ChimeraX commands (.cxc) that place a marker at each C-alpha (Angstrom):
marker #1 position 32.58,41.58,3.62 radius 0.5
marker #1 position 33.97,38.07,3.22 radius 0.5
marker #1 position 31.41,36.69,5.67 radius 0.5
marker #1 position 28.60,38.16,3.61 radius 0.5
marker #1 position 29.97,36.84,0.32 radius 0.5
marker #1 position 27.96,33.65,-0.21 radius 0.5
marker #1 position 28.52,31.86,-3.49 radius 0.5
marker #1 position 25.73,29.93,-5.19 radius 0.5
marker #1 position 27.59,26.70,-4.43 radius 0.5
marker #1 position 27.72,27.54,-0.72 radius 0.5
marker #1 position 23.97,28.25,-0.72 radius 0.5
marker #1 position 23.31,24.97,-2.52 radius 0.5
marker #1 position 25.34,23.10,0.10 radius 0.5
marker #1 position 23.37,24.76,2.90 radius 0.5
marker #1 position 20.05,23.87,1.27 radius 0.5
marker #1 position 21.20,20.27,0.76 radius 0.5
marker #1 position 22.28,20.09,4.41 radius 0.5
marker #1 position 18.89,21.43,5.53 radius 0.5
marker #1 position 17.10,18.85,3.37 radius 0.5
marker #1 position 19.18,16.04,4.87 radius 0.5
marker #1 position 18.39,17.24,8.40 radius 0.5
marker #1 position 14.68,17.42,7.59 radius 0.5
marker #1 position 14.84,13.92,6.05 radius 0.5
marker #1 position 16.36,12.39,9.19 radius 0.5
marker #1 position 13.91,14.25,11.41 radius 0.5
marker #1 position 11.02,12.86,9.35 radius 0.5
marker #1 position 12.54,9.36,9.43 radius 0.5
marker #1 position 12.49,9.40,13.25 radius 0.5
marker #1 position 8.88,10.48,13.75 radius 0.5
marker #1 position 6.45,7.86,15.07 radius 0.5
marker #1 position 4.35,7.30,11.92 radius 0.5
marker #1 position 7.43,6.66,9.78 radius 0.5
marker #1 position 8.95,4.40,12.43 radius 0.5
marker #1 position 5.75,2.33,12.32 radius 0.5
marker #1 position 6.05,2.18,8.53 radius 0.5
marker #1 position 9.67,1.00,8.81 radius 0.5
marker #1 position 8.48,-1.65,11.30 radius 0.5
marker #1 position 5.88,-2.81,8.77 radius 0.5
marker #1 position 8.59,-3.27,6.14 radius 0.5
marker #1 position 10.70,-5.23,8.62 radius 0.5
marker #1 position 7.74,-7.55,9.28 radius 0.5
marker #1 position 7.84,-8.82,5.68 radius 0.5
marker #1 position 10.73,-11.28,6.21 radius 0.5
marker #1 position 9.03,-12.52,9.38 radius 0.5
marker #1 position 5.84,-13.37,7.48 radius 0.5
marker #1 position 7.78,-15.14,4.72 radius 0.5
marker #1 position 10.02,-17.12,7.08 radius 0.5
marker #1 position 7.02,-18.35,9.07 radius 0.5
marker #1 position 5.14,-19.21,5.88 radius 0.5
marker #1 position 8.12,-21.22,4.64 radius 0.5
marker #1 position 7.77,-23.60,7.59 radius 0.5
marker #1 position 4.33,-24.51,6.26 radius 0.5
marker #1 position 2.87,-26.07,9.40 radius 0.5
marker #1 position -0.41,-24.82,10.96 radius 0.5
marker #1 position 1.29,-23.24,14.00 radius 0.5
marker #1 position 3.81,-21.30,11.90 radius 0.5
marker #1 position 1.09,-20.18,9.48 radius 0.5
marker #1 position -1.00,-18.96,12.41 radius 0.5
marker #1 position 1.90,-16.81,13.63 radius 0.5
marker #1 position 2.51,-15.58,10.08 radius 0.5
marker #1 position -1.12,-14.45,9.96 radius 0.5
marker #1 position -0.70,-12.68,13.31 radius 0.5
marker #1 position 2.37,-10.80,12.05 radius 0.5
marker #1 position 0.56,-9.86,8.82 radius 0.5
marker #1 position -2.46,-8.63,10.81 radius 0.5
marker #1 position -0.16,-6.52,13.01 radius 0.5
marker #1 position 1.33,-5.01,9.86 radius 0.5
marker #1 position -2.18,-4.14,8.67 radius 0.5
marker #1 position -2.91,-2.50,12.04 radius 0.5
marker #1 position 0.25,-0.38,11.84 radius 0.5
marker #1 position -0.86,0.70,8.35 radius 0.5
marker #1 position -4.05,2.22,9.78 radius 0.5
marker #1 position -2.31,3.49,12.92 radius 0.5
marker #1 position 0.57,5.38,11.30 radius 0.5
marker #1 position -1.77,7.33,9.01 radius 0.5
marker #1 position -4.06,8.23,11.91 radius 0.5
marker #1 position -1.14,9.42,14.06 radius 0.5
marker #1 position 0.39,11.40,11.19 radius 0.5
marker #1 position -2.86,13.29,10.56 radius 0.5
marker #1 position -3.69,13.81,14.24 radius 0.5
marker #1 position -0.23,15.10,15.19 radius 0.5
marker #1 position 0.47,16.98,11.96 radius 0.5
marker #1 position 3.40,14.71,11.09 radius 0.5
marker #1 position 2.56,14.18,7.41 radius 0.5
marker #1 position 5.86,14.25,5.50 radius 0.5
marker #1 position 7.17,13.66,2.00 radius 0.5
marker #1 position 9.06,10.61,3.27 radius 0.5
marker #1 position 5.87,9.23,4.80 radius 0.5
marker #1 position 3.91,9.79,1.60 radius 0.5
marker #1 position 6.54,7.72,-0.21 radius 0.5
marker #1 position 7.10,4.99,2.37 radius 0.5
marker #1 position 3.51,4.26,3.43 radius 0.5
marker #1 position 2.13,3.08,0.05 radius 0.5
marker #1 position 5.47,1.41,-0.72 radius 0.5
marker #1 position 5.32,-0.65,2.48 radius 0.5
marker #1 position 1.74,-1.72,1.68 radius 0.5
marker #1 position 2.63,-2.85,-1.82 radius 0.5
marker #1 position 5.80,-4.65,-0.69 radius 0.5
marker #1 position 4.11,-6.78,1.96 radius 0.5
marker #1 position 1.13,-7.62,-0.30 radius 0.5
marker #1 position 3.31,-8.45,-3.32 radius 0.5
marker #1 position 5.88,-10.46,-1.33 radius 0.5
marker #1 position 3.23,-12.50,0.50 radius 0.5
marker #1 position 1.16,-13.26,-2.60 radius 0.5
marker #1 position 4.23,-14.30,-4.62 radius 0.5
marker #1 position 5.31,-16.54,-1.72 radius 0.5
marker #1 position 1.87,-18.18,-1.62 radius 0.5
marker #1 position 1.92,-19.18,-5.32 radius 0.5
marker #1 position 4.39,-22.12,-5.05 radius 0.5
marker #1 position 2.56,-23.21,-1.90 radius 0.5
marker #1 position -0.51,-23.79,-4.10 radius 0.5
marker #1 position -2.71,-21.40,-2.14 radius 0.5
marker #1 position -3.30,-18.83,-4.91 radius 0.5
marker #1 position -2.96,-19.20,-8.70 radius 0.5
marker #1 position -0.20,-17.23,-10.43 radius 0.5
marker #1 position -2.62,-15.51,-12.83 radius 0.5
marker #1 position -4.46,-13.81,-9.97 radius 0.5
marker #1 position -1.20,-12.51,-8.50 radius 0.5
marker #1 position -0.04,-11.25,-11.91 radius 0.5
marker #1 position -3.31,-9.35,-12.40 radius 0.5
marker #1 position -3.12,-7.78,-8.95 radius 0.5
marker #1 position 0.50,-6.73,-9.37 radius 0.5
marker #1 position -0.10,-5.34,-12.86 radius 0.5
marker #1 position -2.98,-3.27,-11.49 radius 0.5
marker #1 position -0.81,-1.86,-8.69 radius 0.5
marker #1 position 2.05,-1.01,-11.06 radius 0.5
marker #1 position -0.33,0.70,-13.50 radius 0.5
marker #1 position -2.04,2.80,-10.83 radius 0.5
marker #1 position 1.31,3.74,-9.26 radius 0.5
marker #1 position 2.58,4.92,-12.65 radius 0.5
marker #1 position -0.60,6.94,-13.26 radius 0.5
marker #1 position -0.35,8.55,-9.82 radius 0.5
marker #1 position 3.27,9.51,-10.49 radius 0.5
marker #1 position 2.32,11.18,-13.77 radius 0.5
marker #1 position -0.69,12.89,-12.17 radius 0.5
marker #1 position 1.46,14.17,-9.31 radius 0.5
marker #1 position 4.04,15.53,-11.74 radius 0.5
marker #1 position 1.21,17.39,-13.54 radius 0.5
marker #1 position -0.14,18.74,-10.26 radius 0.5
marker #1 position -3.28,16.61,-10.46 radius 0.5
marker #1 position -4.69,14.99,-7.32 radius 0.5
marker #1 position -7.22,12.17,-7.72 radius 0.5
marker #1 position -8.72,10.86,-4.50 radius 0.5
marker #1 position -9.04,7.13,-3.89 radius 0.5
marker #1 position -12.55,5.85,-4.59 radius 0.5
marker #1 position -14.74,3.45,-2.66 radius 0.5
marker #1 position -13.79,0.65,-5.05 radius 0.5
marker #1 position -10.14,0.95,-4.08 radius 0.5
marker #1 position -11.02,0.87,-0.38 radius 0.5
marker #1 position -13.21,-2.21,-0.85 radius 0.5
marker #1 position -10.39,-3.86,-2.78 radius 0.5
marker #1 position -7.94,-3.19,0.04 radius 0.5
marker #1 position -10.28,-4.58,2.73 radius 0.5
marker #1 position -11.12,-7.76,0.77 radius 0.5
marker #1 position -7.48,-8.27,-0.15 radius 0.5
marker #1 position -6.29,-7.92,3.44 radius 0.5
marker #1 position -8.80,-10.44,4.86 radius 0.5
marker #1 position -8.30,-12.77,1.89 radius 0.5
marker #1 position -4.51,-12.82,2.29 radius 0.5
marker #1 position -4.83,-13.53,6.02 radius 0.5
marker #1 position -7.09,-16.51,5.22 radius 0.5
marker #1 position -4.58,-17.74,2.62 radius 0.5
marker #1 position -1.74,-17.41,5.12 radius 0.5
marker #1 position -3.65,-19.46,7.70 radius 0.5
marker #1 position -4.12,-21.98,4.91 radius 0.5
marker #1 position -5.71,-24.88,6.78 radius 0.5
marker #1 position -9.25,-26.05,7.60 radius 0.5
marker #1 position -10.59,-24.67,10.90 radius 0.5
marker #1 position -13.88,-25.08,12.71 radius 0.5
marker #1 position -15.49,-21.63,12.74 radius 0.5
marker #1 position -17.91,-20.33,15.37 radius 0.5
marker #1 position -19.42,-16.86,14.98 radius 0.5
marker #1 position -22.61,-17.27,16.97 radius 0.5
marker #1 position -23.29,-20.21,14.67 radius 0.5
marker #1 position -21.31,-23.35,14.01 radius 0.5
marker #1 position -20.17,-23.17,10.38 radius 0.5
marker #1 position -18.38,-26.48,10.74 radius 0.5
marker #1 position -14.92,-27.07,9.32 radius 0.5
marker #1 position -14.03,-24.42,6.72 radius 0.5
marker #1 position -11.00,-24.58,4.45 radius 0.5
marker #1 position -9.59,-21.06,4.72 radius 0.5
marker #1 position -7.67,-21.42,1.46 radius 0.5
marker #1 position -10.98,-21.54,-0.41 radius 0.5
marker #1 position -12.30,-18.57,1.59 radius 0.5
marker #1 position -9.11,-16.61,0.93 radius 0.5
marker #1 position -9.20,-17.32,-2.79 radius 0.5
marker #1 position -12.83,-16.20,-3.03 radius 0.5
marker #1 position -12.04,-12.93,-1.25 radius 0.5
marker #1 position -8.96,-12.29,-3.41 radius 0.5
marker #1 position -11.00,-12.97,-6.56 radius 0.5
marker #1 position -13.61,-10.47,-5.34 radius 0.5
marker #1 position -10.84,-7.97,-4.66 radius 0.5
marker #1 position -9.69,-8.51,-8.25 radius 0.5
marker #1 position -13.08,-7.35,-9.52 radius 0.5
marker #1 position -12.86,-4.19,-7.41 radius 0.5
marker #1 position -9.20,-3.78,-8.44 radius 0.5
marker #1 position -10.00,-3.79,-12.15 radius 0.5
marker #1 position -13.14,-1.62,-11.89 radius 0.5
marker #1 position -11.43,0.95,-9.63 radius 0.5
marker #1 position -8.40,1.01,-11.95 radius 0.5
marker #1 position -10.66,1.72,-14.95 radius 0.5
marker #1 position -12.44,4.45,-12.99 radius 0.5
marker #1 position -9.12,5.95,-11.93 radius 0.5
marker #1 position -7.91,5.88,-15.53 radius 0.5
marker #1 position -11.09,7.68,-16.64 radius 0.5
marker #1 position -10.64,10.36,-13.98 radius 0.5
marker #1 position -7.01,10.75,-14.98 radius 0.5
marker #1 position -7.89,11.21,-18.67 radius 0.5
marker #1 position -10.63,13.72,-17.78 radius 0.5
marker #1 position -8.23,15.68,-15.59 radius 0.5
marker #1 position -5.58,15.79,-18.34 radius 0.5
marker #1 position -8.20,16.92,-20.89 radius 0.5
marker #1 position -9.37,19.64,-18.51 radius 0.5
marker #1 position -5.78,20.86,-18.10 radius 0.5
marker #1 position -5.33,21.13,-21.87 radius 0.5
marker #1 position -8.56,23.01,-22.58 radius 0.5
marker #1 position -7.99,26.74,-23.21 radius 0.5
marker #1 position -9.53,29.00,-20.56 radius 0.5
marker #1 position -12.75,30.81,-21.50 radius 0.5
marker #1 position -12.35,34.56,-21.58 radius 0.5
marker #1 position -16.09,35.15,-21.09 radius 0.5
marker #1 position -16.38,37.04,-24.37 radius 0.5
marker #1 position -19.57,36.46,-26.39 radius 0.5
marker link #1:1,2 radius 0.2
marker link #1:2,3 radius 0.2
marker link #1:3,4 radius 0.2
marker link #1:4,5 radius 0.2
marker link #1:5,6 radius 0.2
marker link #1:6,7 radius 0.2
marker link #1:7,8 radius 0.2
marker link #1:8,9 radius 0.2
marker link #1:9,10 radius 0.2
marker link #1:10,11 radius 0.2
marker link #1:11,12 radius 0.2
marker link #1:12,13 radius 0.2
marker link #1:13,14 radius 0.2
marker link #1:14,15 radius 0.2
marker link #1:15,16 radius 0.2
marker link #1:16,17 radius 0.2
marker link #1:17,18 radius 0.2
marker link #1:18,19 radius 0.2
marker link #1:19,20 radius 0.2
marker link #1:20,21 radius 0.2
marker link #1:21,22 radius 0.2
marker link #1:22,23 radius 0.2
marker link #1:23,24 radius 0.2
marker link #1:24,25 radius 0.2
marker link #1:25,26 radius 0.2
marker link #1:26,27 radius 0.2
marker link #1:27,28 radius 0.2
marker link #1:28,29 radius 0.2
marker link #1:29,30 radius 0.2
marker link #1:30,31 radius 0.2
marker link #1:31,32 radius 0.2
marker link #1:32,33 radius 0.2
marker link #1:33,34 radius 0.2
marker link #1:34,35 radius 0.2
marker link #1:35,36 radius 0.2
marker link #1:36,37 radius 0.2
marker link #1:37,38 radius 0.2
marker link #1:38,39 radius 0.2
marker link #1:39,40 radius 0.2
marker link #1:40,41 radius 0.2
marker link #1:41,42 radius 0.2
marker link #1:42,43 radius 0.2
marker link #1:43,44 radius 0.2
marker link #1:44,45 radius 0.2
marker link #1:45,46 radius 0.2
marker link #1:46,47 radius 0.2
marker link #1:47,48 radius 0.2
marker link #1:48,49 radius 0.2
marker link #1:49,50 radius 0.2
marker link #1:50,51 radius 0.2
marker link #1:51,52 radius 0.2
marker link #1:52,53 radius 0.2
marker link #1:53,54 radius 0.2
marker link #1:54,55 radius 0.2
marker link #1:55,56 radius 0.2
marker link #1:56,57 radius 0.2
marker link #1:57,58 radius 0.2
marker link #1:58,59 radius 0.2
marker link #1:59,60 radius 0.2
marker link #1:60,61 radius 0.2
marker link #1:61,62 radius 0.2
marker link #1:62,63 radius 0.2
marker link #1:63,64 radius 0.2
marker link #1:64,65 radius 0.2
marker link #1:65,66 radius 0.2
marker link #1:66,67 radius 0.2
marker link #1:67,68 radius 0.2
marker link #1:68,69 radius 0.2
marker link #1:69,70 radius 0.2
marker link #1:70,71 radius 0.2
marker link #1:71,72 radius 0.2
marker link #1:72,73 radius 0.2
marker link #1:73,74 radius 0.2
marker link #1:74,75 radius 0.2
marker link #1:75,76 radius 0.2
marker link #1:76,77 radius 0.2
marker link #1:77,78 radius 0.2
marker link #1:78,79 radius 0.2
marker link #1:79,80 radius 0.2
marker link #1:80,81 radius 0.2
marker link #1:81,82 radius 0.2
marker link #1:82,83 radius 0.2
marker link #1:83,84 radius 0.2
marker link #1:84,85 radius 0.2
marker link #1:85,86 radius 0.2
marker link #1:86,87 radius 0.2
marker link #1:87,88 radius 0.2
marker link #1:88,89 radius 0.2
marker link #1:89,90 radius 0.2
marker link #1:90,91 radius 0.2
marker link #1:91,92 radius 0.2
marker link #1:92,93 radius 0.2
marker link #1:93,94 radius 0.2
marker link #1:94,95 radius 0.2
marker link #1:95,96 radius 0.2
marker link #1:96,97 radius 0.2
marker link #1:97,98 radius 0.2
marker link #1:98,99 radius 0.2
marker link #1:99,100 radius 0.2
marker link #1:100,101 radius 0.2
marker link #1:101,102 radius 0.2
marker link #1:102,103 radius 0.2
marker link #1:103,104 radius 0.2
marker link #1:104,105 radius 0.2
marker link #1:105,106 radius 0.2
marker link #1:106,107 radius 0.2
marker link #1:107,108 radius 0.2
marker link #1:108,109 radius 0.2
marker link #1:109,110 radius 0.2
marker link #1:110,111 radius 0.2
marker link #1:111,112 radius 0.2
marker link #1:112,113 radius 0.2
marker link #1:113,114 radius 0.2
marker link #1:114,115 radius 0.2
marker link #1:115,116 radius 0.2
marker link #1:116,117 radius 0.2
marker link #1:117,118 radius 0.2
marker link #1:118,119 radius 0.2
marker link #1:119,120 radius 0.2
marker link #1:120,121 radius 0.2
marker link #1:121,122 radius 0.2
marker link #1:122,123 radius 0.2
marker link #1:123,124 radius 0.2
marker link #1:124,125 radius 0.2
marker link #1:125,126 radius 0.2
marker link #1:126,127 radius 0.2
marker link #1:127,128 radius 0.2
marker link #1:128,129 radius 0.2
marker link #1:129,130 radius 0.2
marker link #1:130,131 radius 0.2
marker link #1:131,132 radius 0.2
marker link #1:132,133 radius 0.2
marker link #1:133,134 radius 0.2
marker link #1:134,135 radius 0.2
marker link #1:135,136 radius 0.2
marker link #1:136,137 radius 0.2
marker link #1:137,138 radius 0.2
marker link #1:138,139 radius 0.2
marker link #1:139,140 radius 0.2
marker link #1:140,141 radius 0.2
marker link #1:141,142 radius 0.2
marker link #1:142,143 radius 0.2
marker link #1:143,144 radius 0.2
marker link #1:144,145 radius 0.2
marker link #1:145,146 radius 0.2
marker link #1:146,147 radius 0.2
marker link #1:147,148 radius 0.2
marker link #1:148,149 radius 0.2
marker link #1:149,150 radius 0.2
marker link #1:150,151 radius 0.2
marker link #1:151,152 radius 0.2
marker link #1:152,153 radius 0.2
marker link #1:153,154 radius 0.2
marker link #1:154,155 radius 0.2
marker link #1:155,156 radius 0.2
marker link #1:156,157 radius 0.2
marker link #1:157,158 radius 0.2
marker link #1:158,159 radius 0.2
marker link #1:159,160 radius 0.2
marker link #1:160,161 radius 0.2
marker link #1:161,162 radius 0.2
marker link #1:162,163 radius 0.2
marker link #1:163,164 radius 0.2
marker link #1:164,165 radius 0.2
marker link #1:165,166 radius 0.2
marker link #1:166,167 radius 0.2
marker link #1:167,168 radius 0.2
marker link #1:168,169 radius 0.2
marker link #1:169,170 radius 0.2
marker link #1:170,171 radius 0.2
marker link #1:171,172 radius 0.2
marker link #1:172,173 radius 0.2
marker link #1:173,174 radius 0.2
marker link #1:174,175 radius 0.2
marker link #1:175,176 radius 0.2
marker link #1:176,177 radius 0.2
marker link #1:177,178 radius 0.2
marker link #1:178,179 radius 0.2
marker link #1:179,180 radius 0.2
marker link #1:180,181 radius 0.2
marker link #1:181,182 radius 0.2
marker link #1:182,183 radius 0.2
marker link #1:183,184 radius 0.2
marker link #1:184,185 radius 0.2
marker link #1:185,186 radius 0.2
marker link #1:186,187 radius 0.2
marker link #1:187,188 radius 0.2
marker link #1:188,189 radius 0.2
marker link #1:189,190 radius 0.2
marker link #1:190,191 radius 0.2
marker link #1:191,192 radius 0.2
marker link #1:192,193 radius 0.2
marker link #1:193,194 radius 0.2
marker link #1:194,195 radius 0.2
marker link #1:195,196 radius 0.2
marker link #1:196,197 radius 0.2
marker link #1:197,198 radius 0.2
marker link #1:198,199 radius 0.2
marker link #1:199,200 radius 0.2
marker link #1:200,201 radius 0.2
marker link #1:201,202 radius 0.2
marker link #1:202,203 radius 0.2
marker link #1:203,204 radius 0.2
marker link #1:204,205 radius 0.2
marker link #1:205,206 radius 0.2
marker link #1:206,207 radius 0.2
marker link #1:207,208 radius 0.2
marker link #1:208,209 radius 0.2
marker link #1:209,210 radius 0.2
marker link #1:210,211 radius 0.2
marker link #1:211,212 radius 0.2
marker link #1:212,213 radius 0.2
marker link #1:213,214 radius 0.2
marker link #1:214,215 radius 0.2
marker link #1:215,216 radius 0.2
marker link #1:216,217 radius 0.2
marker link #1:217,218 radius 0.2
marker link #1:218,219 radius 0.2
marker link #1:219,220 radius 0.2
marker link #1:220,221 radius 0.2
marker link #1:221,222 radius 0.2
marker link #1:222,223 radius 0.2
view
């Protein structure tokens, strides 16, 4: 009888142990390992940027581009192999925001991007993250729109141009001559700001509509 006598505390300990085991199993799957690798790339980008010379900036851009590739790769692997986990849902967007925020903040004192643009981008990300947390707590799922995807693409290319940060002669089937990539990067980041603000307003509207729909009393069909 003693073996069958399981106290609530003993059951809680067993559930906690099972959660810890599941957590460590999730942490060791390939998509989450790629996400951890992306986070570890952040210091590499910043250290190379700090050297400030064209060669170091080129390698910083390579590391940042590899991080962007792992971002697409880990999500694809997770969906294809059925490895989507709670840890991955937390880490993946966190890694994206960390590397973008850290790189942009680092570029401000280098004179490659104005502080006001970085502040606007970071405020947008914080606002949307807070809204998503509230929506998730209310059981509301709002899919990312095309504006958010366009923002991400423009931002990624723009940041890579800002990291490169020097004039280069560009050939893409046509000789564009010497192009200052700082100017190109700023233009792309400014365009991403437009998509950032418009997509944030759209997301806010969808969030308000979803909350209003939740609060409306159900119709009983009576005339």
